[in-house]
C-alpha positions in Angstrom: -34.7 -6.1 0.9 -32.9 -7.8 3.8 -29.1 -8.4 4.0 -29.4 -12.0 3.1 -32.1 -11.3 0.2 -29.3 -8.9 -1.1 -26.6 -11.3 -0.7 -28.6 -14.2 -2.6 -29.4 -12.0 -4.9 -26.1 -10.9 -5.7 -24.4 -14.3 -5.4 -26.4 -15.3 -8.2 -25.2 -12.7 -10.5 -22.0 -14.1 -11.9 -18.9 -12.2 -11.5 -15.8 -14.0 -12.0 -12.9 -11.6 -12.6 -13.5 -9.7 -15.7 -16.7 -10.6 -16.4 -18.6 -7.8 -13.5 -20.4 -5.9 -15.8 -23.6 -7.5 -15.0 -23.2 -6.8 -11.3 -21.8 -3.3 -12.0 -25.0 -2.6 -13.9 -27.2 -4.2 -11.6 -25.6 -1.7 -8.4 -25.6 1.3 -10.8 -29.1 1.3 -11.7 -30.2 0.2 -7.8 -28.6 3.5 -6.5 -28.5 6.5 -9.4 -31.6 7.7 -8.8 -30.8 7.9 -4.8 -27.3 9.0 -4.9 -25.1 10.6 -6.6 -23.4 7.7 -8.9 -20.0 7.8 -11.2 -19.2 4.5 -13.4 -15.6 4.0 -14.1 -15.0 1.0 -16.5 -17.0 -2.2 -14.5 -16.6 -0.5 -11.0 -18.9 1.9 -9.3 -18.9 5.1 -7.0 -22.0 5.4 -5.2 -22.3 8.4 -3.1 -20.2 11.8 -2.9 -18.8 13.8 0.3 -20.9 16.9 1.3 -18.6 20.1 1.7 -17.4 20.6 5.4 -18.7 17.0 6.9 -16.5 14.0 7.3 -17.1 11.5 4.8 -16.5 7.4 5.2 -15.1 5.2 1.9 -16.3 1.6 2.3 -14.6 0.0 -0.5 -16.0 -3.8 -1.9 -14.9 -5.6 -4.9 -17.2 -7.3 -7.2 -15.6 -10.4 -8.5 -15.2 -13.8 -7.5 -12.6 -16.4 -8.4 -13.5 -18.6 -11.0 -16.4 -21.3 -10.6 -15.6 -24.6 -8.3 -18.3 -26.9 -8.2 -22.0 -25.0 -7.4 -21.9 -21.7 -7.4 -25.7 -20.1 -6.9 -26.6 -19.2 -3.7 -28.3 -21.7 -0.9 -29.6 -21.3 2.6 -28.0 -24.0 4.7 -29.0 -23.8 8.6 -27.2 -20.7 9.6 -25.0 -20.1 6.7 -25.1 -19.0 3.3 -23.3 -21.3 0.8 -22.3 -19.9 -2.9 -19.1 -18.3 -4.7 -17.9 -15.4 -3.6 -20.3 -15.5 -0.3 -17.4 -14.5 2.0 -14.9 -13.2 -0.3 -16.6 -10.7 -0.5 -20.0 -10.7 -1.3 -21.4 -10.8 2.1 -19.0 -7.4 2.9 -21.1 -5.9 -0.7 -24.1 -6.6 1.1 -23.4 -4.6 4.2 -22.4 -2.2 2.0 -26.0 -2.0 0.0 -27.4 -2.4 3.4 -26.1 0.7 4.9 -26.8 2.8 1.5 -30.5 1.4 1.6 -31.5 2.3 5.2 -29.7 5.9 4.2 -27.6 5.2 7.3 -25.1 8.5 7.6 -27.2 10.6 5.9 -27.9 13.4 8.7 -24.6 13.4 10.4 -22.0 13.4 7.1 -21.3 11.3 4.0 -20.6 7.8 3.2 -19.7 6.7 0.1 -19.2 3.0 -1.1 -17.0 2.3 -3.9 -18.0 -1.7 -5.6 -14.9 -2.4 -8.0 -13.5 -4.9 -10.3 -10.8 -7.0 -10.8 -9.0 -7.4 -7.4 -8.6 -11.4 -7.8 -6.3 -11.3 -10.4 -3.0 -9.8 -10.9 -2.4 -6.6 -8.9 -1.3 -4.1 -11.9 -5.6 -5.0 -13.6 -7.1 -4.3 -10.3 -9.9 -1.7 -11.0 -9.6 -0.1 -8.0 -6.3 2.0 -9.5 -8.6 3.6 -12.3 -10.9 4.7 -9.3 -8.6 6.5 -7.9 -7.0 7.7 -10.4 -10.5 9.2 -11.3 -11.8 10.0 -7.8 -8.3 11.4 -6.3 -11.0 12.8 -3.4 -11.7 9.4 -2.2 -8.1 9.5 -0.3 -9.4 12.5 1.5 -11.9 10.6 3.5 -11.8 10.3 7.5 -11.7 6.4 7.0 -11.4 3.8 4.7 -13.1 0.6 5.8 -11.9 -2.5 3.1 -15.1 -5.4 3.9 -12.6 -8.2 3.1 -13.6 -11.4 4.6 -11.2 -10.7 8.5 -13.6 -12.8 10.6 -15.1 -10.5 12.6 -12.0 -8.9 13.7 -10.5 -5.5 12.8 -7.6 -6.2 10.8 -4.9 -3.5 10.5 -2.5 -2.9 7.7 -1.3 -5.9 5.4 1.8 -7.9 3.9 2.7 -6.9 0.4 3.5 -9.7 -2.3 6.2 -10.5 -5.0 6.0 -13.0 -7.4 9.5 -13.8 -9.1 11.0 -16.8 -11.1 14.1 -18.6 -9.8 15.4 -19.7 -12.8 18.2 -22.6 -12.3 20.0 -23.4 -16.1 21.9 -26.1 -17.4 22.1 -27.9 -20.6 20.3 -30.7 -22.6 21.6 -33.9 -23.5 20.5 -37.4 -24.1 18.9 -38.6 -20.7 21.1 -42.1 -21.9 24.1 -39.7 -21.6 23.5 -37.1 -18.9 27.4 -36.5 -18.5 27.0 -34.6 -21.3 24.7 -32.1 -20.1 23.7 -30.6 -16.7 20.7 -31.4 -15.4 18.6 -27.5 -14.3 16.2 -29.5 -12.1 18.2 -31.3 -9.7 21.0 -28.2 -9.6 17.7 -26.3 -8.0 17.0 -29.3 -5.7 19.5 -27.9 -2.8 18.0 -24.3 -2.8 14.0 -25.9 -3.1 15.5 -28.5 0.4 16.6 -24.9 2.0 12.9 -23.8 1.3 11.4 -27.0 2.3 12.6 -26.1 6.0 12.2 -22.6 5.8 10.1 -20.9 8.9 7.7 -18.0 8.3 9.6 -14.8 10.2 7.5 -13.1 12.9 7.8 -9.4 12.7 5.8 -7.3 15.8 4.6 -3.8 14.8 2.6 -2.2 17.9 1.5 -5.4 18.8 0.4 -6.9 15.7 1.8 -10.2 14.5 2.9 -10.3 11.0 4.4 -13.1 9.4 7.3 -12.9 6.6 6.9 -15.7 4.2 8.8 -17.3 1.2 6.9 -20.0 -0.2 7.6 -22.4 -3.7 4.5 -22.2 -5.7 4.7 -23.7 -9.2 8.0 -25.4 -10.9 8.3 -26.2 -14.1 11.4 -28.2 -15.9 12.0 -30.1 -18.7 10.5 -30.9 -22.5 10.8 -34.8 -22.4 11.3 -37.6 -21.1 14.3 -38.4 -22.5 16.1 -35.4 -22.4 17.9 -33.8 -19.3 16.2 -30.5 -18.6 17.9 -27.6 -19.4 15.9 -24.9 -17.7 14.1 -25.1 -14.6 12.0 -22.2 -13.6 10.2 -21.8 -9.8 7.7 -19.4 -8.8 8.6 -17.8 -5.5 5.9 -16.1 -3.8 7.0 -13.5 -1.1 4.5 -11.8 1.6 6.3 -9.4 3.3 5.5 -7.0 6.7 4.9 -3.5 6.7 8.4 -2.6 7.5 9.6 -3.1 4.1 9.4 -1.0 1.4 9.0 -2.8 -2.0 12.5 -2.3 -2.9 13.7 -3.4 0.3 11.3 -6.9 0.0 13.1 -7.3 -3.7 16.5 -7.1 -2.0 15.7 -10.0 0.5 13.9 -12.0 -2.3 17.3 -12.0 -4.3 19.2 -12.9 -1.1 17.2 -15.7 -0.5 17.0 -17.0 -3.8 21.1 -15.8 -4.7 21.7 -19.3 -5.6 20.2 -19.1 -8.6 21.1 -18.4 -11.9 18.7 -15.5 -12.9 16.0 -14.1 -10.8 13.1 -12.4 -12.9 10.5 -10.4 -10.6 7.1 -10.4 -12.2 4.5 -9.1 -10.2 4.7 -6.9 -7.0 2.3 -5.3 -4.6 3.0 -2.8 -1.3 2.6 -3.6 2.0 -0.3 -1.7 3.7 0.5 0.6 6.9 -0.9 0.8 9.9 -1.8 3.7 11.6 -2.7 2.8 15.6 -2.8 6.4 16.9 -5.8 7.3 14.3 -9.3 8.2 16.2 -11.4 6.5 13.9 -9.6 3.6 14.2 -9.7 3.4 17.7 -13.0 4.4 17.8 -14.2 1.2 15.2 -12.1 -1.3 17.2 -13.8 0.1 20.5 -17.2 -0.8 18.8 -15.6 -4.1 17.0 -14.3 -4.9 21.1 -12.5 -8.0 19.9 -9.0 -6.4 19.6 -6.6 -5.6 16.8 -5.2 -8.4 14.3 -2.7 -8.1 11.7 -3.7 -8.8 8.0 -1.2 -11.7 6.9 -3.1 -11.5 3.2 -2.9 -9.0 0.9 -5.8 -6.5 0.7 -6.6 -3.2 -1.3 -6.0 -1.1 2.2 -2.4 -1.2 0.6 -3.4 0.4 -2.3 -5.0 2.9 -0.2 -2.6 3.8 2.3 0.5 4.3 -0.7 -1.8 7.2 -1.5 -1.8 8.4 2.0 -5.4 7.3 3.4 -6.1 5.8 6.3 -7.7 2.8 5.8 -8.5 -0.7 7.6 -9.8 -4.1 7.1 -13.0 -5.2 8.6 -15.6 -7.5 7.1 -18.2 -10.3 7.4 -16.6 -13.1 5.6 -14.3 -15.8 6.9 -10.8 -16.3 5.7 -11.0 -19.6 5.6 -13.3 -20.0 3.4 -11.8 -17.6 0.4 -11.9 -19.4 -2.5 -13.0 -22.5 -1.0 -15.1 -25.0 -3.1 -18.3 -25.1 -1.0 -17.7 -21.5 -0.1 -20.1 -20.3 2.8 -20.6 -16.8 5.1 -22.4 -17.3 8.6 -25.8 -15.2 8.2 -25.5 -13.7 11.7 -21.9 -12.1 10.7 -23.5 -9.9 8.5 -25.9 -8.5 11.1 -22.7 -8.3 13.5 -21.0 -6.0 10.9 -23.9 -3.9 9.7 -24.5 -3.3 13.5 -20.9 -2.0 14.1 -21.0 0.2 10.7 -24.1 1.3 11.7 -23.3 2.7 15.0 -19.5 4.1 13.8 -21.3 6.0 11.0 -23.8 7.4 13.2 
């Protein structure tokens, strides 16, 4: 089976977040007779380290965002169109091809982790259960997450906070607004400052991250003739690896200090950067495109927070993630396969 055949097959197995059972079972059945295989919920580990030999772990999430328009695989010239093709089933297809071809069986150990629920809330991510059940994965000489990177090696990643920024007023009849306090317009001045706020550049060893505060949702009011008594805004904070979660929370609270209440709802750490690691340098040389900072969050953060050395490198296109009509260039899979084959052998 070719890389393209494998990608077509797994794109055509639907695996929207929390519905990955069919794809997980398909992967488990495919490799159970050839490699040590462990299933943990709807995630599966394929392969195991041999004593005394270096081992590499490749990671890929099996889930996709919900269906938008057409979702099944189709070839369109030099592209494969289909839900999850770039994010990140093209990466899964590369992992499968390496396993199918027995890459690294003579020179060391290759372990592939196919895990669920990455596209949902950080607290429900299936990789957490995998790492709790198989803590030996952290001892890998290098961990590679095959998220979309446009063929670049992307180091670290920004952390993420989501918080409710709450402005409180008091309700009244809209014909007599002076008897209440409008919570929506009360928050207007702060919203105006957020509209003008620019990303803050942070340089780490030549890698350029951007710290960003983004308003992503807002709700307020219960009827057309009632002055709203509460206005709730979601603030999404992407923070670079120089900040811990605690420091990032402090920065968010400072930015939103005009609010009456701040409730932090969801948090995920940033991914640390190891520029001097031998495996990172060797992979970087094979890719030959220069190192990049990872602006979005990936499970590199989950891995490095436990002590692993991890990088992002995959065939998908970052701008195609979560898009209607999502696609991946077919040649991208071949390029990533050849680089990883060289790296592993």
